[in-house]
ROBA-321452 format. One record per residue (C-alpha): residue in one letter; y, z, x. Coordinates in steps of 0.05 Angstrom, whole numbers, plus 5000, padded with zeros to 4 digits. Layout:
REM ROBA-321452
AYZX ...
***
This chain:
REM ROBA-321452
M282035913868 S284035183859 K289735013810 G284834643765 R279835213763 Y285435713751 G287635293692 L280635283664 V280136043669 I286736113632 A284435633578 V277935993568 A281436663566 L286436413515 V280936133470 L277236793472 W283537183459 V285336753398 A278336843371 F278837593379 Q285637613346 A283037213287 G277937753273 T274537343218 S267137343204 A262736723205 Q261436853131 P267037113087 L266437853071 T265638012998 I265838652958 P259438672918 E259838792844 V255839412828 S253739762764 E256940422743 D251040822770 Q252040512840 V259540602851 I258541112907 C257140722971 F256441283023 A259341933048 L261242243115 Y262042973131 T263343493185 V263144253185 H267644653232 D269845383233 G267345513163 V270444893131 L266544313101 K270143653097 L266743073063 T269442383044 A265741962993 Q266941212997 L266840852930 Y266540142907 P272539932864 L272540292797 A273839942731 N280840022703 D278340492649 A273640892693 D274841632707 R278241752775 T275042442783 V269242532832 R265043162837 L261443482896 E255343862873 I250744332911 E243344432897 T241445152879 P234845462855 D237645382785 G239444652793 W245844282813 R252344672814 E259244362819 A262644612883 A268944192882 R272243592850 T277543112874 Q281442502852 V279941812880 I285241512926 E285440802899 R288040482962 G281340452998 W277440802942 T276041452980 A274642132951 P276042683002 F273343392992 R274944033029 I271144683016 E273145333050 P269745803064 W263145443077 D256945813102 Q254845373159 S248645793174 K244945473116 E242344773103 V244644523035 R242943922993 Y249043592963 R250543022916 V256942652902 A257542502828 H261842032787 G261442012712 G254642162683 S250341652721 A252841552793 F249842022844 Y249441992919 T245242532953 G244742793024 T244043423066 I249443863097 R245944123158 R246544823184 D250144933249 P244644873303 V247345463344 D240245683362 K237945003389 D237144943464 T238844203465 I244343883423 V243343133415 V249142653403 A247941923386 A253941473404 F255940773384 T261540263391 G263039533374 N259739393307 S261338643308 I261038303240 L260337603268 S253437383245 K252436953307 H253037573350 G249238083309 G253738263250 D248838033197 I242738243236 P240138883202 K241739533237 S235039803214 D232439853285 I238040343302 V237340733237 E229740793246 N230641043317 L235641563292 K230941803238 K225741933292 L230642233340 Q234242673288 P240642753328 D245143343313 L251442923312 L253442183306 F259441903343 F262341213326 S267741113378 G271340513348 D270939793323 Q266539983265 V270339423230 Y272038743260 D275338383202 H282838453215 R285038373143 K279238653102 H277939343129 Y275539593061 A270239053051 A267739113123 W267739873118 L263239833056 K258439403096 F258539913153 G256640443102 R250940023074 D248339913145 F248640643169 G248841053105 D241541263108 I242841673171 I250141853159 R248642193092 D244642733127 T248142803195 P255043053215 T258942443237 I265142343280 C268341673269 I274841443301 P278140753291 D280040303348 D284239663352 H279939203308 D279239743255 V286739723244 G287438963247 Q289038813320 A285938473380 N288339043424 L292339663410 W297740013450 G300340453393 A307040643424 A307641233376 G307240783314 K312740273324 K312239573293 A308439073336 A310938363342 T304038053340 S296938263324 A295338173398 G299738783409 P301738753483 G308838973468 G306239613436 G305739853364 Y301839703301 F302039003270 M299139143202 P303439533151 P303040293156 D299540323089 Y293939883116 V293340293180 N293240943141 E288040683093 A283440513152 Q284641183185 R283641563120 A276941213106 Q274341353176 T277342033194 S279242433132 H272642803137 L274243063207 P276943763219 D284343843205 P288843513258 Y291443953313 D298543753292 P298743313230 T305943073241 P305742303232 V308341833286 D313541303272 R313640963204 G309341493173 I302841303209 T298141893206 V294542243263 Y287642543267 Y286642823337 T282843473330 A277043903354 L270044023327 T265044553349 W257844423330 G251544723361 R256145123409 I258744473439 S266244383431 F268643673423 A275843443431 I277042823389 I282942443416 E286941813400 D287741483467 R291140873436 K296341183390 W301741373440 K299940883495 S305440423520 G304739673515 P304939283581 E309338713557 G316338823583 L314239403626 V310239043680 P310838323706 K306137823675 M300737653727 G295737253686 P294836863621 R296037503581 P300838073591 D294938563598 H290638153646 I292338153720 L289037583758 D292737663825 P288338073872 G294138143920 Y298538533872 D300739243888 P297539733837 K303240223849 S308139713823 I305539753752 D305340513748 V312340493720 P316441103699 G316241243624 A309540903611 K305141363570 L297641423559 L295742023515 G302842263503 D305642963507 R302743193441 Q295543033460 L296343323529 A298643973497 F292643943451 L287743853509 R291144433546 D290144903486 W283244643471 G281144733544 I282545483544 D279445623475 W271945743482 T270846063414 G263545943396 A262545443452 D258245403515 M260044693537 K265644183523 A266343433515 V272042953502 L270842383453 S275541783459 Q275841043444 T275240813516 I274341083587 F279541293638 C278940723687 G278139973692 G270639913677 A269539163683 H271238593729 I269237983688 H271137863616 G268437373564 T265236873609 R262236933679 D267936553712 N273536973682 R274637503736 L280437973725 H283338423777 A285838923725 D285639003650 L291539403622 D287839513556 S283440013593 N285340743605 G285940613679 W293240463665 P298340753669 Q295641123729 T300241723722 G298241813650 R290941753669 A291742283722 K295142753672 A289442663623 L283842763673 R287243383702 E287343713633 I280243493616 R277143743681 K280244443671 S274744573619 F269144203657 A268843723599 F264243113597 M267342463570 L264042003519 A267141353496 G266040613480 D270439993470 Q268739643536 H262539303507 L259339473574 A255340113584 T257140503646 I256541193677 I262541343721 H264741953759 H272241943759 G276942143814 I284342293815 D286542453886 D279742333915 W273042073893 N269142513845 D274443053837 A274542993761 G269142893708 Y263742413687 S264341893631 F259041523592 C261440883560 V256240673509 P254439933496 S256539533435 I252039533375 A252938783373 N256438453431 L261037863419 Y265537903480 L261438023543 R263838403603 W260838523672 W261739033727 A261238573787 P264838833850 L265738353907 E263638873959 P257939373957 G259740083936 K260440623988 N256141253992 R250940973945 Q244641363927 P238541143967 G235640503936 A241340443887 P244139743869 E250139503909 Y254439513846 T253840273846 G257440763891 E264740903907 F270040383890 R277340333871 D278439993805 G283839463795 F289140003789 G287240353853 N283740933817 P277841223855 V271341143814 T264041263830 V259440823790 W252441093775 A249740603724 V251639953691 A248239543636 N250838843652 P248738273606 D242537903627 K243437263668 R239436913615 E243937163559 N242236863491 H247036903432 D241137043386 K238137603427 L242138243428 T238138543485 T240337993533 R247538133513 A247038863534 A247639113463 G245039803444 F247140523436 G247641163475 I244541863470 V247342483503 K243343133506 F247043773520 H241944283545 R245444943536 P240845423574 S241445023639 R248344733623 R245744043640 I247743383607 T242942803602 M245342093586 E240841553558 C242540823542 W237840433497 P237439693481 R237039423410 N230339293377 V226539793418 D222640373390 I225340923435 T219441373419 A214240873443 P210541073507 D212640433542 A219940433518 K224940363574 P232440493572 Y237240053610 P236440093686 G240240683715 W238841133655 P237241693641 L241842073687 T242742833685 I248743213711 H250843933710 Q256744183669 E260444393732 D259843683761 N265543523713 Y270343873759 G267943583824 R273943763866 K272044053934 P273644803937 A278245073990 G275045753981 F272046253934 L274646883900 P270547513895 T264247473852 I265247713781 Q259248123757 V259248313684 A255548863646 G255548973571 Q256948243552 S252847613561 D255846943581 P263147163579 V268946683587 I272246673656 Q279146383670 V282646273737 V290246253738 D294546043798 E299746593806 S304646133842 D306245753779 G302346093723 E298145473712 V290945543688 V286445243741 Y280345243695 T276745613640 L269245643633 R263946033597 M259346363648 N251946223645 G249346923656 N253047543679 S255247333749 Y260046803773 R263846663837 P270246273821 K272145693865 V279345533880 F282444913912 E288545183949 K290445803987 G294546313949 T293646883900 Y290046833833 T289047203768 V282147213738 N281247363664 V274347563639 G272347593566 E275747373502 G280947653455 A281848413454 T276048523502 R279048103558 Q280048433625 T284848173678 F284648213754 T290748003794 G292647853865 L285847573884 E285547133946 P280246653972 L275546984021 P273146694087 A266446344083 D262946924118 R265547454071 S263647634000 E266048163952 T264148353882 I268448573824 K264448943771 V266748863699 A264049313644 F264949183570 
***
């Protein structure tokens, strides 16, 4: 690249970066003045393990208004008060927690304030008897009107009303105004409230939600700038906690609620719904910032433009990704299959570098340290824990929809991720490798197949929704905007991913998703490591679909845990040695020790009776 062209790329990158840091809308956000009977804007809820958590979001109350909010349940005899709570004035939220909650029944609810303000919705019953659990997933709700922020979200809401998903997942950047989270959050609720009121919703904040262009949380330390490359949070802890409380206080209780530095709260947790167990993680909160840890090799500390750099040189000792606390959580979650047939990890972004070009078509990066491809050691630790439960990965943030099969030591030895597209796409990205992918499927585009990302991580790309070459700022479809749908089919243990453009009726006979979708994988594809052998077949009587766990006796480490689909399973292992196999759960569990992989031409059966 010539010196002049390199300078132009730097200038463009800096302009885009400054614009992203500013985080201001084209039209100033305002908080509408509402009458007393309209002070409840919207409400979010989840139900998990017999606990209902619901957070009502209010407009500002008058100084003399009551700060008590009631949660009422509809009964044959009329509305009955089930709980009441006090409004938290910073952010005007009203969090409820009811335990025990009968999640086998559908219940109409209403949030009530005073004698005239009511907000109604439905607490759904746990769909444990449904064959297919449908999750609708979103990211990047830009508020810039030029790029879709003021364009109604009615096309998405109408599609969701037709689809009737079992769960909604907003993976981050619900709010883009860096100083007015509350005002933008109210607008988010007005846009999506008609579907959120009746559907369990997982919502996790990302960098823009907490007032930053990018976020490397560094366990809560103070960031020097809102760009954040040195690590930490720029906005005051009260502001960060307000945003997190608004978006996550309706989630199940945190795995470990201990705050990080400066009293910044945490929310990483698990939710089981429809017999799918979801780990909800905070992949930004403990992540190290690159500034000061790795040499600057581009216009920004997190953008590497030198294709000749050594990826191993930036995998520096001490750099963290998920952090020890979340790795311990994933380890415990991975072995707990209570009420679950399949598992999925929900995060802000994916565990690799998922784009080559940022912002404009001439701004090619070799590596983006804002992705979860770095640090590589932290990525490998995370993927090793995730694959032990054959968990599928669902995320957003990249603005660019992709399906990627991740590898650690080799291609495809870990799980699949689906990164959903932005709802409204300001900052475009492209997956545009310079060489065709290896081992592509017959007829597949050259940008699919096996690659190494800019960090040297092995990735297999199955689908990408790049922006159209004729991109138009006024047409969201040319900017690769949209949303994702994931269908977990429990009887077959198959997972189907769909990626839909904006302003398309997905139920229409001629409706088409983005090219490359839908794609269906099997649950066990999420631990794609090649087996070195197989242990004896486990055949079970007296119990259907028991949990099976394989433990390496050389170090006591769990190799994987899985709920069987049926009454017979032959465990695979990846190294020679002796293994323990645990079958069943709790007091009924049976253990078999000293098992060794059998030669390919031999098979044995262990019969287990409950």
